[in-house]
C-alpha positions as CSV (number, residue, x, y, z in Angstrom):
1,M,0.0,0.0,0.0
2,E,1.4,3.4,-0.9
3,L,0.7,6.4,1.2
4,S,1.5,10.2,0.5
5,V,3.4,12.1,3.1
6,I,1.4,15.4,4.0
7,Q,2.2,18.5,5.7
8,I,0.6,18.9,9.2
9,G,1.5,22.2,10.8
10,N,5.5,22.1,11.1
11,S,5.4,18.3,11.0
12,K,4.7,15.7,8.3
13,G,2.4,12.7,8.6
14,F,0.3,10.5,6.6
15,R,-3.5,9.3,6.6
16,L,-4.7,5.9,7.1
17,S,-8.1,4.9,5.5
18,K,-11.2,4.4,7.6
19,T,-11.1,0.8,6.6
20,L,-7.7,0.1,8.2
21,I,-8.5,2.0,11.2
22,E,-11.5,-0.1,11.8
23,K,-10.0,-3.3,10.8
24,Y,-6.9,-3.0,13.2
25,N,-9.1,-1.3,16.0
26,I,-7.0,1.8,16.0
27,K,-8.3,4.3,18.5
28,D,-6.4,7.6,19.7
29,K,-2.8,6.2,19.8
30,V,-0.5,3.8,18.1
31,E,2.9,2.6,19.1
32,L,5.7,3.3,16.6
33,I,8.3,0.4,16.4
34,L,11.6,1.0,14.4
35,E,12.8,-2.5,13.5
36,K,15.6,-3.5,10.9
37,G,14.8,-0.7,8.4
38,Y,11.0,-0.9,8.9
39,I,8.5,1.2,10.6
40,I,5.7,-0.7,12.4
41,L,2.5,0.9,13.8
42,K,0.8,-1.1,16.3
43,P,-2.5,-0.4,17.9
44,I,-2.4,0.4,21.6
45,S,-4.8,-1.7,23.6
46,E,-5.9,-0.5,26.9
47,P,-8.5,-3.0,28.0
48,R,-8.2,-2.1,31.7
49,K,-8.1,1.7,31.3
50,G,-10.2,3.4,33.9
51,W,-10.5,0.3,36.2
52,D,-8.7,1.9,39.0
53,K,-11.2,4.7,39.2
54,A,-14.1,2.3,38.9
55,F,-12.7,0.0,41.8
56,K,-12.3,3.2,44.0
57,E,-16.0,4.1,43.4
58,M,-17.2,0.5,44.0
59,N,-15.3,0.5,47.2
60,K,-17.0,4.0,48.2
61,Q,-20.3,2.4,47.4
62,G,-19.6,-0.7,49.2
63,D,-20.1,-2.8,46.1
64,D,-16.8,-4.6,46.1
65,K,-17.7,-7.6,48.3
66,L,-16.8,-11.2,47.4
67,L,-19.5,-13.0,45.6
68,F,-18.6,-16.3,47.5
69,N,-16.0,-17.3,50.3
70,D,-12.6,-17.8,48.9
71,V,-12.0,-20.6,51.5
72,F,-14.7,-23.3,51.9
73,D,-15.7,-25.0,55.0
74,D,-14.6,-28.5,53.6
75,E,-11.2,-27.3,52.4
76,N,-8.2,-29.2,53.7
77,L,-5.5,-26.4,54.3
78,E,-3.1,-28.8,56.1
79,E,-1.9,-30.3,52.8
80,W,-0.3,-26.9,51.9
81,I,1.7,-26.7,55.0
């Protein structure tokens, strides 16, 4: 695929088609990797972005309780000693 380099203010850049952006799930940022004479653009995935804020809010609301006990009544813990 050939892209034209375009002027963007004092810099230069290029445009990616909507099809490529959607296909590779590119959002606001990409990672630029320089490797053996190649420039690689890699989508940045942040699947847990904002979780810290959500967890703090859950704690504030008292909504961060265990759904079930993490130790069961019939569990034999002596085998781990």
